[in-house]
C-alpha positions as CSV (number, residue, x, y, z in Angstrom):
1,M,37.2,12.0,-1.8
2,D,36.1,12.1,1.8
3,I,32.6,11.1,2.8
4,K,31.3,13.3,5.7
5,C,28.3,12.5,7.9
6,P,25.4,14.9,7.2
7,H,24.5,14.8,10.9
8,C,27.7,15.4,12.7
9,S,30.1,16.4,9.8
10,R,32.7,13.9,10.8
11,T,34.6,12.1,8.1
12,V,33.5,8.5,7.7
13,P,36.3,5.9,7.8
14,A,36.7,3.8,4.6
15,E,35.7,0.5,6.3
16,N,32.2,2.0,7.1
17,I,31.6,2.8,3.4
18,N,29.8,0.5,1.0
19,I,30.6,1.6,-2.6
20,Q,28.2,-0.9,-4.2
21,T,25.2,0.3,-2.4
22,S,26.4,3.9,-1.8
23,I,25.6,3.6,1.9
24,A,27.8,4.7,4.8
25,K,27.7,4.5,8.6
26,C,29.2,7.2,10.8
27,G,31.5,5.8,13.4
28,S,30.9,8.9,15.6
29,C,27.1,9.2,15.8
30,N,26.1,5.8,14.2
31,A,23.9,7.5,11.6
32,V,23.3,5.4,8.4
33,F,22.9,7.5,5.2
34,G,23.2,7.3,1.4
35,F,25.9,9.3,-0.3
36,A,25.2,8.5,-4.0
37,D,24.2,12.1,-4.7
38,K,27.6,13.3,-3.5
39,V,29.6,11.1,-5.9
40,P,29.7,12.1,-9.6
41,G,28.2,9.4,-11.9
42,A,26.8,7.3,-9.1
43,S,23.2,6.3,-9.1
44,A,21.1,7.9,-6.4
45,F,18.7,5.1,-6.4
46,G,20.7,1.9,-6.6
47,P,18.6,-0.9,-8.3
48,S,15.4,0.6,-9.6
49,K,12.2,-0.2,-7.7
50,R,9.2,-1.2,-9.6
51,T,6.1,1.0,-9.2
52,V,3.6,-0.9,-7.0
53,E,-0.1,-0.6,-7.8
54,M,-2.4,0.0,-4.9
55,P,-3.4,-3.3,-3.2
56,S,-7.1,-4.1,-2.9
57,N,-7.1,-3.7,0.9
58,Y,-6.0,0.0,0.7
59,T,-7.9,3.2,0.2
60,V,-6.3,6.6,-0.4
61,A,-8.2,9.9,0.1
62,N,-7.5,13.6,0.5
63,E,-9.0,15.3,3.6
64,G,-8.3,18.9,3.2
65,A,-4.5,19.3,3.1
66,D,-4.0,15.8,4.5
67,L,-3.4,12.6,2.6
68,V,-5.1,9.6,4.4
69,I,-4.0,6.1,3.6
70,T,-6.1,3.3,5.2
71,R,-5.1,-0.4,5.2
72,R,-7.6,-3.1,6.0
73,W,-6.0,-6.0,7.9
74,M,-8.5,-8.7,6.9
75,N,-7.1,-11.6,4.8
76,W,-7.4,-15.4,4.7
77,K,-4.8,-15.9,7.5
78,Y,-7.4,-14.6,10.0
79,V,-10.0,-17.1,8.7
80,M,-7.6,-19.9,9.5
81,M,-6.9,-18.4,12.9
82,L,-10.7,-18.2,13.6
83,V,-11.0,-21.9,12.9
84,F,-8.1,-22.6,15.3
85,C,-9.6,-20.4,18.0
86,V,-12.9,-22.2,17.8
87,F,-11.3,-25.5,18.6
88,W,-8.8,-24.1,21.1
89,D,-11.4,-22.1,23.1
90,G,-14.0,-24.8,22.7
91,F,-11.7,-27.3,24.4
92,L,-11.0,-24.9,27.3
93,V,-14.7,-24.3,27.8
94,F,-15.3,-28.1,27.8
95,W,-12.5,-28.6,30.3
96,Y,-13.6,-26.0,32.7
97,S,-17.3,-27.0,32.5
98,I,-16.2,-30.5,33.7
99,A,-13.8,-29.1,36.3
100,F,-16.4,-26.8,38.0
101,S,-19.6,-28.8,37.4
102,Q,-18.1,-32.0,38.8
103,G,-16.0,-30.5,41.6
104,G,-12.6,-31.2,40.0
105,P,-9.4,-30.7,42.1
106,L,-7.6,-27.4,42.2
107,A,-4.9,-28.7,40.0
108,M,-7.4,-29.4,37.2
109,K,-8.6,-25.8,37.4
110,L,-5.1,-24.3,37.4
111,F,-3.4,-26.6,34.8
112,P,-4.8,-24.8,31.7
113,V,-4.1,-21.3,32.9
114,L,-1.3,-20.8,30.3
115,H,-3.6,-22.2,27.6
116,V,-6.3,-19.7,28.6
117,A,-3.8,-16.8,28.3
118,V,-2.8,-18.1,24.8
119,G,-6.4,-18.5,23.9
120,V,-7.2,-14.9,24.9
121,F,-4.3,-13.5,22.9
122,L,-5.1,-15.5,19.8
123,T,-8.8,-14.7,20.0
124,Y,-8.1,-11.0,20.4
125,S,-5.6,-11.0,17.5
126,T,-8.1,-12.8,15.3
127,L,-10.9,-10.3,16.1
128,A,-8.4,-7.4,15.4
129,G,-7.6,-9.1,12.1
130,F,-11.3,-9.1,11.1
131,L,-12.1,-5.6,12.3
132,N,-9.0,-3.5,12.4
133,R,-7.6,-0.9,10.0
134,T,-4.4,1.1,10.0
135,K,-4.9,4.8,9.2
136,I,-1.9,6.8,8.1
137,T,-2.4,10.6,8.0
138,L,0.2,12.7,6.3
139,N,0.6,16.5,6.1
140,T,3.6,18.8,5.8
141,G,4.0,18.8,9.6
142,E,3.7,15.2,10.7
143,L,2.9,11.6,10.0
144,R,0.2,10.0,12.2
145,I,-0.4,6.2,12.5
146,K,-3.5,4.8,14.2
147,H,-4.8,1.2,14.5
148,Y,-8.5,1.0,15.2
149,P,-11.2,0.1,16.2
150,L,-9.7,-2.4,18.6
151,P,-6.7,-1.1,20.6
152,W,-3.4,-2.3,19.2
153,P,0.3,-1.3,19.9
154,G,2.0,0.9,17.4
155,N,0.0,4.2,17.3
156,K,2.4,7.1,16.9
157,V,2.9,10.6,15.7
158,V,6.2,11.4,13.9
159,P,7.2,15.0,13.1
160,R,8.0,15.4,9.4
161,P,11.5,16.9,10.1
162,E,12.5,13.7,11.9
163,I,12.0,11.5,8.8
164,E,15.0,11.4,6.4
165,Q,14.2,8.2,4.5
166,L,11.8,5.3,4.3
167,F,12.5,1.7,3.5
168,C,11.0,-1.8,3.6
169,E,12.5,-4.8,5.4
170,E,11.7,-8.4,5.1
171,I,11.5,-10.5,8.2
172,M,11.9,-14.3,8.0
173,H,10.1,-16.6,10.5
174,S,11.2,-20.2,10.7
175,N,9.4,-23.0,12.6
176,K,8.6,-26.7,12.3
177,N,6.0,-25.9,9.7
178,G,8.4,-24.2,7.4
179,T,9.4,-20.6,6.6
180,S,7.2,-17.5,6.3
181,Y,7.9,-13.8,5.8
182,T,6.4,-10.6,7.0
183,Y,7.2,-7.0,5.9
184,N,7.8,-3.8,7.9
185,L,7.9,-0.2,6.9
186,Q,10.8,1.6,8.6
187,A,11.9,5.2,8.8
188,V,15.5,6.4,9.0
189,K,15.5,9.3,11.5
190,T,17.2,12.6,10.7
191,G,19.3,12.5,13.8
192,G,20.3,8.8,13.3
193,G,18.5,5.6,14.3
194,R,15.5,3.9,12.9
195,L,11.8,3.9,13.7
196,K,9.3,1.1,12.9
197,L,6.2,2.7,11.4
198,V,4.0,-0.3,10.3
199,S,4.9,-3.9,11.0
200,G,3.6,-7.4,10.3
201,M,2.4,-6.9,6.7
202,D,1.9,-10.2,4.9
203,K,2.9,-9.1,1.3
204,P,5.8,-7.1,0.1
205,E,3.5,-5.0,-2.0
206,D,1.7,-3.7,1.1
207,A,5.0,-2.3,2.5
208,L,6.3,-1.1,-0.9
209,F,3.1,0.8,-1.7
210,L,3.2,2.6,1.6
211,E,6.8,3.5,1.1
212,Q,6.3,5.0,-2.4
213,K,3.1,6.8,-1.5
214,I,4.5,8.4,1.7
215,E,7.8,9.3,0.0
216,G,6.0,10.9,-2.9
217,F,3.7,13.0,-0.7
218,L,6.5,14.1,1.6
219,G,8.9,14.8,-1.2
220,I,11.5,12.3,-0.1
221,T,14.0,11.1,-2.8
222,D,14.3,7.3,-2.6
223,R,17.8,6.2,-1.7
224,P,19.2,2.7,-0.8
225,V,19.3,1.9,2.9
226,A,21.4,-0.8,4.6
227,G,19.2,-3.8,5.4
228,E,16.3,-2.9,3.1
229,M,14.4,-5.4,1.1
230,R,15.8,-6.0,-2.4
231,P,13.8,-4.5,-5.2
232,A,11.4,-6.9,-6.8
């Protein structure tokens, strides 16, 4: 049988179809979509996902017709960052106190400029970690994401008709200290393409809980998506 793209109705070539995951990519409009529901006997869900209990840093509440999910950023990572910032910023204060009080040369005053920029970024990120929350508001018309109280990139409003599917992805970070992972919640858009909704979460449960809660409220049937995190 032919698999047709639900967005442009073109037939998808065989090389763009993954039978194991029931995922296809349209060569005409580049949309990625699941087709398990169109194949008799195929599983619409792929490997089953476990139900994720609400993490301790989340709250869920109903406000009228809206569902509001709030995620608190604070965890032990930011305590370690605070300790680092105290030493980093303390050294810069010590350096500049000597440079200005003892009439140091211009080079002494300009040399740590990049270090100051790093210090400002790290200090702001640490304060955001202690204070900030992510608020996700859902209703039948739209999904709103806001990070507060300190300003942070990523605030957005997404109309409900633009969201076809949600999935979680795992991002690996490698450096001299080893390997670490963060987790993002992504949306597959109705017209093709993907949109990052919430990024930088430290635990897979944080992303998976958001996925299942939002999909349940919006009535989205979970289907496998190319590149999504494997079910735990």
